[in-house]
DSSP file (Angstrom, degrees, kcal/mol; ACC not computed):
  #  RESIDUE AA STRUCTURE BP1 BP2  ACC     N-H-->O    O-->H-N    N-H-->O    O-->H-N    TCO  KAPPA ALPHA  PHI   PSI    X-CA   Y-CA   Z-CA
    1    1 A X     >        0   0    0      0, 0.0     4,-2.1     0, 0.0     5,-0.2   0.000 360.0 360.0 360.0 -42.5    0.0    0.0    0.0
    2    2 A X  H  >  +     0   0    0      1,-0.2     4,-2.4     2,-0.2     5,-0.2   0.882 360.0  53.9 -65.8 -37.4    2.8    2.4    0.9
    3    3 A X  H  > S+     0   0    0      2,-0.2     4,-2.5     1,-0.2    -1,-0.2   0.889 108.0  50.0 -64.8 -38.9    4.6    1.6   -2.4
    4    4 A X  H  > S+     0   0    0      2,-0.2     4,-2.5     1,-0.2    -2,-0.2   0.921 111.8  47.1 -65.4 -44.9    1.5    2.5   -4.4
    5    5 A X  H  X S+     0   0    0     -4,-2.1     4,-2.4     2,-0.2    -2,-0.2   0.896 113.8  48.5 -64.1 -40.4    1.0    5.8   -2.6
    6    6 A X  H  X S+     0   0    0     -4,-2.4     4,-1.9     2,-0.2    -2,-0.2   0.903 112.1  49.1 -66.0 -41.2    4.7    6.6   -3.0
    7    7 A X  H  X S+     0   0    0     -4,-2.5     4,-2.0     2,-0.2    -2,-0.2   0.913 112.7  47.3 -65.0 -43.1    4.5    5.7   -6.8
    8    8 A X  H  X S+     0   0    0     -4,-2.5     4,-2.4     2,-0.2    -2,-0.2   0.916 112.2  49.0 -65.0 -44.9    1.4    7.9   -7.3
    9    9 A X  H  X S+     0   0    0     -4,-2.4     4,-2.2     1,-0.2    -1,-0.2   0.864 111.2  51.0 -65.7 -34.2    2.9   10.8   -5.5
   10   10 A X  H  X S+     0   0    0     -4,-1.9     4,-2.4     2,-0.2    -1,-0.2   0.892 110.3  48.9 -66.1 -40.7    6.1   10.5   -7.5
   11   11 A X  H  X S+     0   0    0     -4,-2.0     4,-2.3     2,-0.2    -2,-0.2   0.899 112.3  48.2 -66.4 -40.9    4.1   10.4  -10.8
   12   12 A X  H  X S+     0   0    0     -4,-2.4     4,-2.6     2,-0.2    -2,-0.2   0.923 112.3  49.1 -64.8 -44.0    2.1   13.5   -9.7
   13   13 A X  H  X S+     0   0    0     -4,-2.2     4,-2.3     1,-0.2    -2,-0.2   0.904 111.8  48.8 -63.0 -42.0    5.3   15.4   -8.7
   14   14 A X  H  X S+     0   0    0     -4,-2.4     4,-2.3     2,-0.2    -1,-0.2   0.899 111.6  50.2 -64.6 -40.7    7.0   14.4  -12.1
   15   15 A X  H  X S+     0   0    0     -4,-2.3     4,-2.7     2,-0.2     5,-0.2   0.939 111.8  46.9 -62.3 -47.1    3.9   15.6  -14.0
   16   16 A X  H  X S+     0   0    0     -4,-2.6     4,-2.4     1,-0.2    -2,-0.2   0.886 112.5  50.2 -63.8 -39.1    3.8   19.0  -12.1
   17   17 A X  H  X S+     0   0    0     -4,-2.3     4,-2.0    -5,-0.2    -1,-0.2   0.911 113.0  46.2 -65.6 -42.0    7.5   19.5  -12.7
   18   18 A X  H  X S+     0   0    0     -4,-2.3     4,-2.3     2,-0.2    -2,-0.2   0.918 113.2  48.6 -67.0 -44.3    7.2   18.8  -16.4
   19   19 A X  H  X S+     0   0    0     -4,-2.7     4,-2.3     1,-0.2    -2,-0.2   0.913 111.5  50.4 -62.4 -42.7    4.2   21.0  -16.8
   20   20 A X  H  X S+     0   0    0     -4,-2.4     4,-2.2    -5,-0.2    -1,-0.2   0.891 109.4  51.0 -62.9 -39.7    5.9   23.8  -15.0
   21   21 A X  H  X S+     0   0    0     -4,-2.0     4,-2.4     2,-0.2    -2,-0.2   0.908 110.3  49.1 -64.7 -42.1    9.0   23.5  -17.2
   22   22 A X  H  X S+     0   0    0     -4,-2.3     4,-2.4     2,-0.2    -2,-0.2   0.904 111.4  49.3 -64.6 -40.7    6.9   23.7  -20.4
   23   23 A X  H  X S+     0   0    0     -4,-2.3     4,-2.0     2,-0.2    -2,-0.2   0.904 111.2  49.9 -63.9 -40.8    5.1   26.8  -19.1
   24   24 A X  H  X S+     0   0    0     -4,-2.2     4,-1.8     1,-0.2    -2,-0.2   0.927 112.4  46.7 -63.7 -45.4    8.4   28.4  -18.2
   25   25 A X  H  X S+     0   0    0     -4,-2.4     4,-1.6     1,-0.2    -2,-0.2   0.881 110.5  53.2 -64.7 -38.1    9.8   27.7  -21.7
   26   26 A X  H  X S+     0   0    0     -4,-2.4     4,-0.7     1,-0.2    -1,-0.2   0.895 110.8  46.5 -64.7 -39.3    6.7   28.9  -23.4
   27   27 A X  H  < S+     0   0    0     -4,-2.0     3,-0.3     1,-0.2    -1,-0.2   0.810 109.2  54.5 -74.0 -29.7    6.8   32.2  -21.5
   28   28 A X  H  < S+     0   0    0     -4,-1.8    -1,-0.2     1,-0.2    -2,-0.2   0.841 104.8  54.8 -70.9 -32.0   10.5   32.7  -22.2
   29   29 A X  H  < S+     0   0    0     -4,-1.6     2,-0.5    -5,-0.1    -1,-0.2   0.671 101.3  64.5 -77.9 -17.6   10.0   32.3  -26.0
   30   30 A X     <  -     0   0    0     -4,-0.7     2,-0.3    -3,-0.3    -1,-0.0  -0.909  59.6-178.6-113.7 133.5    7.4   35.0  -26.4
   31   31 A X        -     0   0    0     -2,-0.5     2,-0.2     1,-0.1    -3,-0.0  -0.713  48.2 -69.2-115.3 171.8    7.9   38.7  -25.8
   32   32 A X    >   -     0   0    0     -2,-0.3     3,-1.2     1,-0.2     4,-0.3  -0.451  38.1-146.5 -64.5 129.0    5.5   41.5  -26.0
   33   33 A X  G >> S+     0   0    0      1,-0.3     3,-1.2    -2,-0.2     4,-0.5   0.696  90.3  76.0 -71.0 -18.4    4.6   42.0  -29.7
   34   34 A X  G >4 S+     0   0    0      1,-0.3     3,-0.7     2,-0.2    -1,-0.3   0.753  81.1  71.0 -64.3 -22.3    4.2   45.7  -29.2
   35   35 A X  G <4 S+     0   0    0     -3,-1.2    -1,-0.3     1,-0.2    -2,-0.2   0.823  99.8  44.4 -65.0 -31.7    8.0   46.1  -29.1
   36   36 A X  G <4 S+     0   0    0     -3,-1.2     2,-0.3    -4,-0.3    -1,-0.2   0.553  94.0  96.4 -92.1  -9.0    8.3   45.4  -32.8
   37   37 A X  S << S-     0   0    0     -3,-0.7     2,-0.5    -4,-0.5    -3,-0.0  -0.587  73.1-127.0 -86.9 143.7    5.5   47.6  -34.0
   38   38 A X        -     0   0    0     -2,-0.3    -2,-0.1     1,-0.0     3,-0.1  -0.760  31.5-122.0 -83.2 126.9    6.0   51.1  -35.3
   39   39 A X        -     0   0    0     -2,-0.5     2,-0.1     1,-0.1     3,-0.1  -0.375  26.5-106.9 -69.4 148.6    3.7   53.5  -33.4
   40   40 A X        -     0   0    0      1,-0.1    -1,-0.1    -2,-0.0     2,-0.1  -0.453  43.0 -98.6 -68.3 145.3    1.3   55.6  -35.4
   41   41 A X        -     0   0    0      7,-0.2    -1,-0.1    -2,-0.1     6,-0.1  -0.417  41.0-114.0 -65.6 141.9    2.3   59.3  -35.7
   42   42 A X    >   -     0   0    0      1,-0.1     3,-1.7    -2,-0.1    -1,-0.1  -0.356  29.1-105.1 -72.0 157.1    0.4   61.4  -33.2
   43   43 A X  T 3  S+     0   0    0      1,-0.3    -1,-0.1    -2,-0.0    -2,-0.1   0.802 119.3  48.2 -57.0 -30.9   -2.0   64.0  -34.6
   44   44 A X  T 3  S+     0   0    0      2,-0.1    -1,-0.3     0, 0.0     2,-0.1   0.563  93.8  95.8 -87.2  -7.6    0.3   66.9  -33.9
   45   45 A X  S <  S-     0   0    0     -3,-1.7     2,-0.1     1,-0.1    -4,-0.0  -0.461  75.4-116.2 -84.7 155.2    3.4   65.3  -35.4
   46   46 A X        +     0   0    0     -2,-0.1     2,-0.3    32,-0.1    -1,-0.1  -0.412  61.4  91.3 -81.2 164.8    4.6   65.9  -39.0
   47   47 A X  S    S-     0   0    0     -2,-0.1    32,-1.2    -6,-0.1    33,-0.5  -0.943  73.4 -37.0 146.2-166.3    4.8   63.1  -41.5
   48   48 A X        +     0   0    0     -2,-0.3     2,-0.3    30,-0.2    -7,-0.2  -0.733  39.6 176.0 -96.0 139.1    2.8   61.3  -44.2
   49   49 A X        -     0   0    0     -2,-0.4    28,-2.9    31,-0.2    29,-0.5  -0.725   8.8-178.6-142.7  90.1   -0.9   60.8  -43.9
   50   50 A X  E     -A   76   0A   0    108,-0.3     2,-0.4    -2,-0.3    26,-0.2  -0.769   6.4-173.5 -93.8 130.9   -2.2   59.2  -47.1
   51   51 A X  E     -A   75   0A   0     24,-2.8    24,-2.8    -2,-0.4     2,-0.4  -0.952  14.6-151.9-128.2 145.8   -6.0   58.6  -47.2
   52   52 A X  E     -A   74   0A   0     -2,-0.4     2,-0.5    22,-0.2    22,-0.2  -0.941   9.5-161.4-114.3 138.8   -8.3   56.8  -49.7
   53   53 A X  E     -A   73   0A   0     20,-2.6    20,-2.9    -2,-0.4     2,-0.5  -0.981   1.9-166.2-124.3 123.6  -11.9   57.8  -50.1
   54   54 A X  E     -A   72   0A   0     -2,-0.5     2,-0.6    18,-0.2    18,-0.1  -0.932  23.7-126.5-109.6 131.0  -14.4   55.4  -51.8
   55   55 A X     >  -     0   0    0     16,-0.7     4,-2.0    -2,-0.5     5,-0.1  -0.656  15.5-158.6 -78.1 114.5  -17.8   56.8  -52.8
   56   56 A X  H  > S+     0   0    0     -2,-0.6     4,-2.0     1,-0.2    -1,-0.2   0.870  90.7  53.3 -63.8 -38.5  -20.5   54.6  -51.2
   57   57 A X  H  > S+     0   0    0      1,-0.2     4,-1.0     2,-0.2    -1,-0.2   0.908 110.2  47.8 -63.3 -40.9  -23.2   55.7  -53.7
   58   58 A X  H  4 S+     0   0    0      1,-0.2     4,-0.5     2,-0.2     3,-0.3   0.873 108.9  54.7 -68.5 -36.1  -20.9   54.7  -56.6
   59   59 A X  H >< S+     0   0    0     -4,-2.0     3,-1.0     1,-0.2    -1,-0.2   0.907 107.7  49.1 -62.9 -41.4  -20.1   51.4  -55.0
   60   60 A X  H 3< S+     0   0    0     -4,-2.0    -1,-0.2     1,-0.2    -2,-0.2   0.720 107.1  56.6 -72.6 -19.5  -23.7   50.4  -54.7
   61   61 A X  T 3< S+     0   0    0     -4,-1.0    -1,-0.2    -3,-0.3    -2,-0.2   0.504  80.1 114.2 -90.4  -3.0  -24.4   51.3  -58.3
   62   62 A X    <   -     0   0    0     -3,-1.0     2,-0.3    -4,-0.5     8,-0.0  -0.421  47.3-168.2 -68.5 142.2  -21.7   48.9  -59.7
   63   63 A X        -     0   0    0      2,-0.1     2,-2.3    -2,-0.1    62,-0.2  -0.795  38.4 -90.1-126.3 168.3  -23.1   46.0  -61.8
   64   64 A X  S    S+     0   0    0    103,-0.9    63,-0.3    -2,-0.3     2,-0.3  -0.443  87.3 111.3 -79.6  67.5  -21.6   42.8  -63.2
   65   65 A X  S >  S-     0   0    0     -2,-2.3    60,-2.2    61,-0.2     3,-0.5  -0.935  70.9-105.1-135.6 156.6  -20.6   44.4  -66.4
   66   66 A X  T 3  S+     0   0    0     -2,-0.3    58,-0.2    58,-0.3    57,-0.1  -0.490  98.9  32.9 -76.4 157.0  -17.2   45.2  -68.1
   67   67 A X  T 3  S+     0   0    0      1,-0.2     2,-0.4    55,-0.2    57,-0.2   0.763  73.2 168.2  72.9  27.6  -16.1   48.8  -68.2
   68   68 A X  E <   - B   0 123A   0     55,-2.9    55,-3.0    -3,-0.5     2,-0.3  -0.615  34.9-126.8 -75.4 125.3  -17.6   49.9  -64.8
   69   69 A X  E     - B   0 122A   0     -2,-0.4     2,-0.4    53,-0.2    53,-0.2  -0.571  30.8-178.9 -75.8 131.9  -16.3   53.3  -63.8
   70   70 A X  E     - B   0 121A   0     51,-2.9    51,-2.7    -2,-0.3     2,-0.5  -0.989   8.6-160.1-135.5 121.7  -14.8   53.4  -60.3
   71   71 A X  E     - B   0 120A   0     -2,-0.4   -16,-0.7    49,-0.2     2,-0.5  -0.890   3.7-167.5-111.4 133.5  -13.4   56.5  -58.8
   72   72 A X  E     -AB  54 119A   0     47,-2.8    47,-2.6    -2,-0.5     2,-0.5  -0.968  14.4-142.5-117.2 128.4  -11.0   56.6  -55.8
   73   73 A X  E     -AB  53 118A   0    -20,-2.9   -20,-2.6    -2,-0.5     2,-0.5  -0.806  14.1-162.3 -89.8 128.2  -10.2   59.8  -54.0
   74   74 A X  E     -AB  52 117A   0     43,-2.8    43,-2.4    -2,-0.5     2,-0.4  -0.955  10.7-174.1-113.9 123.2   -6.6   60.1  -52.9
   75   75 A X  E     -AB  51 116A   0    -24,-2.8   -24,-2.8    -2,-0.5     2,-0.9  -0.958  22.6-152.6-124.9 133.9   -5.9   62.6  -50.2
   76   76 A X  E     +A   50   0A   0     39,-2.9    38,-2.2    -2,-0.4    39,-0.2  -0.862  22.1 169.1-100.6  96.8   -2.6   63.8  -48.7
   77   77 A X        +     0   0    0    -28,-2.9   -27,-0.2    -2,-0.9    -1,-0.1   0.371  49.9  92.4 -90.7   4.8   -3.6   64.9  -45.2
   78   78 A X  S    S-     0   0    0    -29,-0.5    36,-0.5     2,-0.2   -30,-0.2  -0.165  84.9-115.1 -86.3-174.9    0.1   65.2  -44.1
   79   79 A X  S    S+     0   0    0    -32,-1.2     2,-0.4    34,-0.1    34,-0.1   0.212  89.7  75.4-109.0  14.8    2.3   68.2  -44.2
   80   80 A X  S    S-     0   0    0    -33,-0.5    -2,-0.2    32,-0.1   -31,-0.2  -0.967  84.5-109.9-125.0 143.3    4.8   66.9  -46.7
   81   81 A X        -     0   0    0     -2,-0.4     2,-0.4    32,-0.1    31,-0.2  -0.393  31.3-146.7 -66.8 146.3    4.4   66.6  -50.5
   82   82 A X  E     -C  111   0B   0     29,-2.5    29,-3.0    -2,-0.1     2,-0.3  -0.906  11.2-164.1-115.3 145.4    4.1   63.1  -51.8
   83   83 A X  E     +C  110   0B   0     -2,-0.4    71,-0.6    27,-0.2    72,-0.3  -0.936  62.9  14.3-127.5 153.3    5.4   61.8  -55.2
   84   84 A X  E     -     0   0B   0     25,-2.5     2,-0.8    -2,-0.3    70,-0.3   0.938  67.7-169.1  52.9  58.5    4.7   58.7  -57.2
   85   85 A X  E     -C  108   0B   0     23,-2.8    23,-2.5    -3,-0.2     2,-0.6  -0.709  10.1-152.1 -78.0 113.1    1.6   57.5  -55.4
   86   86 A X  E     -CD 107 152B   0     66,-2.9    66,-1.9    -2,-0.8     2,-0.5  -0.791  10.0-164.7 -93.0 122.1    1.1   54.0  -56.8
   87   87 A X  E     -CD 106 151B   0     19,-2.9    19,-2.1    -2,-0.6     2,-0.4  -0.905   7.0-176.4-109.5 133.2   -2.5   52.9  -56.7
   88   88 A X  E     -CD 105 150B   0     62,-2.6    62,-2.8    -2,-0.5     2,-0.5  -0.997   6.9-165.7-128.7 128.1   -3.5   49.2  -57.2
   89   89 A X  E     -CD 104 149B   0     15,-2.9    15,-2.3    -2,-0.4     2,-0.5  -0.965   6.3-165.7-112.3 124.6   -7.1   48.0  -57.4
   90   90 A X  E     -CD 103 148B   0     58,-2.8    58,-2.6    -2,-0.5     2,-0.5  -0.950   1.1-167.5-111.5 126.4   -7.6   44.3  -57.0
   91   91 A X  E     +CD 102 147B   0     11,-2.8    11,-2.7    -2,-0.5     2,-0.3  -0.962  19.7 158.7-114.1 120.1  -11.0   42.8  -57.9
   92   92 A X  E     - D   0 146B   0     54,-2.3    54,-3.5    -2,-0.5     2,-0.2  -0.918  40.6-100.5-137.0 163.5  -11.7   39.2  -56.8
   93   93 A X  E     - D   0 145B   0      5,-0.5    52,-0.2    -2,-0.3    51,-0.1  -0.563  19.4-133.8 -83.4 147.0  -14.6   37.0  -56.2
   94   94 A X  S    S+     0   0    0     50,-3.1     2,-0.7    -2,-0.2    -1,-0.1   0.801  94.5  80.8 -65.9 -28.8  -15.9   36.4  -52.7
   95   95 A X  S >  S-     0   0    0     49,-0.3     3,-1.7     1,-0.1    -2,-0.2  -0.721  74.0-155.2 -80.9 113.5  -16.1   32.7  -53.7
   96   96 A X  T 3  S+     0   0    0     -2,-0.7    -1,-0.1     1,-0.3    -2,-0.1   0.575  86.0  76.4 -70.9  -8.1  -12.5   31.5  -53.4
   97   97 A X  T 3  S+     0   0    0      1,-0.2     2,-0.9     2,-0.0    -1,-0.3   0.770  87.3  66.7 -70.0 -24.3  -13.2   28.7  -55.9
   98   98 A X    <   +     0   0    0     -3,-1.7    -5,-0.5     1,-0.1    -1,-0.2  -0.854  65.1 176.7 -97.0 104.3  -12.9   31.4  -58.6
   99   99 A X        +     0   0    0     -2,-0.9     2,-1.1     1,-0.1    -1,-0.1  -0.049  37.4 119.5-101.1  33.7   -9.3   32.5  -58.4
  100  100 A X        +     0   0    0      2,-0.0     2,-0.2     0, 0.0    -1,-0.1  -0.597  39.3 177.2-100.5  73.8   -9.3   35.0  -61.3
  101  101 A X        -     0   0    0     -2,-1.1     2,-0.4    -9,-0.1    -9,-0.2  -0.529  16.5-148.0 -75.1 142.0   -8.3   38.2  -59.6
  102  102 A X  E     -C   91   0B   0    -11,-2.7   -11,-2.8    -2,-0.2     2,-0.4  -0.904   8.5-155.8-111.2 141.3   -8.0   41.3  -61.8
  103  103 A X  E     -C   90   0B   0     -2,-0.4     2,-0.4   -13,-0.2   -13,-0.2  -0.945   8.7-173.0-121.6 138.8   -5.5   44.1  -61.1
  104  104 A X  E     -C   89   0B   0    -15,-2.3   -15,-2.9    -2,-0.4     2,-0.4  -0.991   8.6-164.9-129.4 137.4   -5.6   47.7  -62.2
  105  105 A X  E     +C   88   0B   0     -2,-0.4     2,-0.3   -17,-0.2   -17,-0.2  -0.965  12.9 166.3-129.8 141.2   -2.8   50.2  -61.6
  106  106 A X  E     -C   87   0B   0    -19,-2.1   -19,-2.9    -2,-0.4     2,-0.4  -0.940  19.4-144.6-141.7 163.3   -2.6   54.0  -61.8
  107  107 A X  E     -C   86   0B   0     -2,-0.3     2,-0.6   -21,-0.2   -21,-0.2  -0.998   4.9-156.0-135.5 135.2    0.0   56.5  -60.7
  108  108 A X  E     -C   85   0B   0    -23,-2.5   -23,-2.8    -2,-0.4     3,-0.1  -0.953  11.8-161.6-106.7 114.1   -0.3   60.0  -59.3
  109  109 A X  E    S+     0   0B   0     -2,-0.6   -25,-2.5   -25,-0.2     2,-0.4   0.928  71.8  16.0 -65.7 -47.8    3.0   61.8  -60.0
  110  110 A X  E     +C   83   0B   0    -27,-0.2     2,-0.3   -26,-0.1   -27,-0.2  -0.991  55.6 177.7-132.2 135.8    2.7   64.6  -57.5
  111  111 A X  E     -C   82   0B   0    -29,-3.0   -29,-2.5    -2,-0.4     3,-0.1  -0.821  22.8-149.4-136.2  94.9    0.3   65.0  -54.5
  112  112 A X    >   -     0   0    0     -2,-0.3     3,-1.8   -31,-0.2   -36,-0.3  -0.185  36.0 -81.7 -63.4 157.0    1.0   68.3  -52.6
  113  113 A X  T 3  S+     0   0    0      1,-0.3   -36,-0.2   -34,-0.1    -1,-0.1  -0.328 115.0  13.9 -59.2 134.7    0.3   68.4  -48.9
  114  114 A X  T 3  S+     0   0    0    -38,-2.2    -1,-0.3   -36,-0.5     2,-0.2   0.469 104.6 111.1  80.7   2.2   -3.4   69.0  -48.0
  115  115 A X    <   -     0   0    0     -3,-1.8   -39,-2.9   -39,-0.2     2,-0.3  -0.631  46.9-160.0-108.1 166.8   -4.6   68.2  -51.5
  116  116 A X  E     -B   75   0A   0    -41,-0.2     2,-0.3    -2,-0.2   -41,-0.2  -0.986   2.3-165.8-142.2 152.7   -6.7   65.4  -53.0
  117  117 A X  E     -B   74   0A   0    -43,-2.4   -43,-2.8    -2,-0.3     2,-0.4  -0.989  20.5-125.5-136.8 145.3   -7.2   64.1  -56.5
  118  118 A X  E     -B   73   0A   0     -2,-0.3     2,-0.4   -45,-0.2   -45,-0.2  -0.745  22.1-162.9 -87.6 140.5   -9.8   61.7  -58.0
  119  119 A X  E     -B   72   0A   0    -47,-2.6   -47,-2.8    -2,-0.4     2,-0.4  -0.992   8.4-148.5-124.4 126.4   -8.4   58.7  -59.9
  120  120 A X  E     -B   71   0A   0     -2,-0.4     2,-0.3   -49,-0.2   -49,-0.2  -0.768  14.5-177.9-100.8 139.4  -10.6   56.8  -62.2
  121  121 A X  E     -B   70   0A   0    -51,-2.7   -51,-2.9    -2,-0.4     2,-0.6  -0.937  20.7-143.0-125.5 151.5  -10.5   53.1  -63.0
  122  122 A X  E     -B   69   0A   0     -2,-0.3     2,-0.2   -53,-0.2   -53,-0.2  -0.921  28.3-162.8-117.8 104.2  -12.6   51.1  -65.4
  123  123 A X  E     -B   68   0A   0    -55,-3.0   -55,-2.9    -2,-0.6     2,-0.8  -0.582  20.4-138.8 -94.3 145.8  -13.3   47.7  -63.8
  124  124 A X        +     0   0    0    -58,-0.2   -58,-0.3    -2,-0.2   -60,-0.1  -0.887  30.9 164.1 -99.4 102.9  -14.5   44.5  -65.4
  125  125 A X        +     0   0    0    -60,-2.2   -59,-0.2    -2,-0.8    -1,-0.1   0.254  34.6 119.6-102.7  10.0  -17.0   43.1  -62.9
  126  126 A X        -     0   0    0    -61,-0.1     2,-0.5   -62,-0.1   -61,-0.2  -0.339  65.9-119.2 -74.1 159.2  -18.5   40.6  -65.3
  127  127 A X        -     0   0    0    -63,-0.3     5,-0.1     1,-0.1    -1,-0.1  -0.854  32.6-111.4 -98.4 132.5  -18.5   36.9  -64.6
  128  128 A X     >  -     0   0    0     -2,-0.5     4,-2.5     1,-0.1     5,-0.2  -0.220  32.0-107.0 -61.0 154.6  -16.7   34.8  -67.2
  129  129 A X  H  > S+     0   0    0      1,-0.2     4,-1.6     2,-0.2     5,-0.2   0.886 116.4  42.5 -54.0 -51.1  -18.9   32.5  -69.3
  130  130 A X  H  > S+     0   0    0      1,-0.2     4,-1.8     2,-0.2    -1,-0.2   0.862 115.9  50.2 -68.5 -33.3  -18.0   29.1  -67.8
  131  131 A X  H  > S+     0   0    0      2,-0.2     4,-3.1     1,-0.2     5,-0.2   0.857 105.3  57.5 -71.4 -33.5  -18.0   30.6  -64.3
  132  132 A X  H  X S+     0   0    0     -4,-2.5     4,-2.0     1,-0.2    -2,-0.2   0.916 108.5  45.0 -63.9 -42.4  -21.5   32.1  -64.9
  133  133 A X  H  X S+     0   0    0     -4,-1.6     4,-1.4     2,-0.2    -1,-0.2   0.900 116.3  46.3 -69.7 -38.6  -23.0   28.7  -65.7
  134  134 A X  H  X S+     0   0    0     -4,-1.8     4,-2.4     1,-0.2     5,-0.3   0.912 114.0  47.8 -67.6 -41.3  -21.3   27.0  -62.8
  135  135 A X  H  X S+     0   0    0     -4,-3.1     4,-2.0     1,-0.2    -2,-0.2   0.857 108.3  55.1 -70.8 -32.4  -22.2   29.7  -60.3
  136  136 A X  H  < S+     0   0    0     -4,-2.0    -1,-0.2    -5,-0.2    -2,-0.2   0.883 116.8  36.1 -66.5 -36.8  -25.9   29.8  -61.5
  137  137 A X  H  < S+     0   0    0     -4,-1.4    -2,-0.2    -5,-0.2    -1,-0.2   0.821 123.0  41.7 -85.8 -30.8  -26.3   26.1  -60.8
  138  138 A X  H  < S+     0   0    0     -4,-2.4     2,-0.4    -5,-0.2    -3,-0.2   0.757 115.3  44.1 -89.5 -25.8  -24.1   25.8  -57.7
  139  139 A X     <  -     0   0    0     -4,-2.0    -1,-0.1    -5,-0.3     3,-0.1  -0.962  66.1-143.0-126.5 136.7  -25.1   28.9  -55.8
  140  140 A X  S    S+     0   0    0     -2,-0.4     2,-0.4     1,-0.1    -1,-0.1   0.839  95.4  23.6 -66.3 -31.3  -28.5   30.4  -55.2
  141  141 A X  S    S-     0   0    0     -3,-0.1    -1,-0.1    -6,-0.0     3,-0.1  -0.987  97.2 -99.9-132.4 146.4  -27.2   33.9  -55.5
  142  142 A X        -     0   0    0     -2,-0.4    -2,-0.0     1,-0.1   -10,-0.0  -0.266  45.7 -99.7 -65.4 148.9  -24.0   35.0  -57.4
  143  143 A X        -     0   0    0      1,-0.1    24,-0.2    24,-0.1    -1,-0.1  -0.333  38.7-116.1 -66.9 149.9  -20.9   35.6  -55.3
  144  144 A X        -     0   0    0     22,-0.1   -50,-3.1    23,-0.1     2,-0.4  -0.371  25.2-114.6 -80.9 164.2  -20.1   39.2  -54.4
  145  145 A X  E     -DE  93 165B   0     20,-2.8    20,-3.3   -52,-0.2     2,-0.6  -0.804  16.6-144.9-101.3 142.1  -16.9   41.0  -55.6
  146  146 A X  E     -DE  92 164B   0    -54,-3.5   -54,-2.3    -2,-0.4     2,-0.6  -0.936  13.2-166.4-106.1 123.5  -14.2   42.2  -53.3
  147  147 A X  E     -DE  91 163B   0     16,-3.3    16,-2.7    -2,-0.6     2,-0.5  -0.949   5.8-175.6-113.1 116.8  -12.6   45.4  -54.3
  148  148 A X  E     -DE  90 162B   0    -58,-2.6   -58,-2.8    -2,-0.6     2,-0.5  -0.959   6.0-163.7-116.2 126.9   -9.3   46.2  -52.5
  149  149 A X  E     -DE  89 161B   0     12,-3.4    12,-2.3    -2,-0.5     2,-0.4  -0.934   7.8-174.7-111.7 127.4   -7.6   49.6  -53.1
  150  150 A X  E     -DE  88 160B   0    -62,-2.8   -62,-2.6    -2,-0.5     2,-0.4  -0.968   5.2-171.7-122.8 138.1   -3.9   50.0  -52.1
  151  151 A X  E     +DE  87 159B   0      8,-2.6     8,-2.1    -2,-0.4     2,-0.3  -0.998  11.1 169.4-128.0 132.7   -1.9   53.2  -52.3
  152  152 A X  E     -DE  86 158B   0    -66,-1.9   -66,-2.9    -2,-0.4     2,-0.3  -0.965  12.9-163.3-138.5 155.4    1.9   53.3  -51.6
  153  153 A X    >   -     0   0    0      4,-1.6     3,-1.5    -2,-0.3   -68,-0.1  -0.942  33.8-118.2-133.0 157.1    4.6   55.9  -52.0
  154  154 A X  T 3  S+     0   0    0    -71,-0.6   -70,-0.1   -70,-0.3   -69,-0.1   0.747 112.9  66.9 -64.0 -21.7    8.4   55.7  -52.0
  155  155 A X  T 3  S-     0   0    0    -72,-0.3    -1,-0.3     2,-0.1  -107,-0.1   0.597 122.3-103.5 -75.2  -9.8    8.4   58.0  -49.0
  156  156 A X  S <  S+     0   0    0     -3,-1.5     2,-0.2     1,-0.4    -2,-0.1   0.429  75.6 135.9 104.4  -0.2    6.7   55.2  -47.0
  157  157 A X        +     0   0    0   -108,-0.1    -4,-1.6  -110,-0.0    -1,-0.4  -0.577  25.9 167.2 -79.3 144.0    3.1   56.4  -46.8
  158  158 A X  E     -E  152   0B   0     -2,-0.2     2,-0.3    -6,-0.2  -108,-0.3  -0.992  16.1-178.2-153.7 158.4    0.5   53.8  -47.5
  159  159 A X  E     -E  151   0B   0     -8,-2.1    -8,-2.6    -2,-0.3     2,-0.4  -0.982   6.6-162.5-155.7 150.1   -3.3   53.2  -47.2
  160  160 A X  E     -E  150   0B   0     -2,-0.3     2,-0.4   -10,-0.2   -10,-0.2  -1.000   6.3-179.6-138.2 137.1   -5.7   50.4  -47.9
  161  161 A X  E     -E  149   0B   0    -12,-2.3   -12,-3.4    -2,-0.4     2,-0.4  -0.995   7.6-165.5-133.4 141.4   -9.5   50.3  -48.4
  162  162 A X  E     -E  148   0B   0     -2,-0.4     2,-0.4   -14,-0.2   -14,-0.2  -0.983   5.9-178.5-129.4 139.6  -11.7   47.3  -49.0
  163  163 A X  E     -E  147   0B   0    -16,-2.7   -16,-3.3    -2,-0.4     2,-0.5  -0.994  18.5-146.4-135.3 143.3  -15.3   47.1  -50.2
  164  164 A X  E     -E  146   0B   0     -2,-0.4     2,-0.5   -18,-0.2   -18,-0.2  -0.954  22.3-165.7-109.6 121.9  -17.5   44.1  -50.8
  165  165 A X  E     -E  145   0B   0    -20,-3.3   -20,-2.8    -2,-0.5     2,-1.2  -0.921  19.4-142.2-116.8 125.5  -19.9   44.8  -53.7
  166  166 A X              0   0    0     -2,-0.5   -22,-0.1   -22,-0.2  -102,-0.1  -0.713 360.0 360.0 -83.3  96.5  -23.0   42.7  -54.6
  167  167 A X              0   0    0     -2,-1.2  -103,-0.9   -24,-0.2    -1,-0.2   0.438 360.0 360.0 -99.7 360.0  -22.8   42.8  -58.4
């Protein structure tokens, strides 16, 4: 009887020691993730502040047709001029079975501080022929389109906006 109690208490002690060692190792390997992140500039500080503006009314009027006009407002809310603002619009299906993303690119050469410019894109939101027949039979309603707009500059300013459009 004494041997059984001694064996059980030894097993419990070994389990607790092993669990404690694993917890200690797990905590040593992870540090606070905030240390590696760059803080956002405070409102009073100088720097780049690139903003994208999507017109909600225009988004709701988009249809599943080629040549749909899509306008993106690009605003430099910072106090430094920006050059070579690269805009990329990615149009993909909400249904991940359709992997045919379309990309559109434009460039704004100069964007002075405090100014904004409209940039027009002509998007193809139509569904390809073979996909249209598969989607009509497989899904009760057609998948929506995801429109992601990215803006970057060589100075390090960037912005991203995403919209999901029922076309």
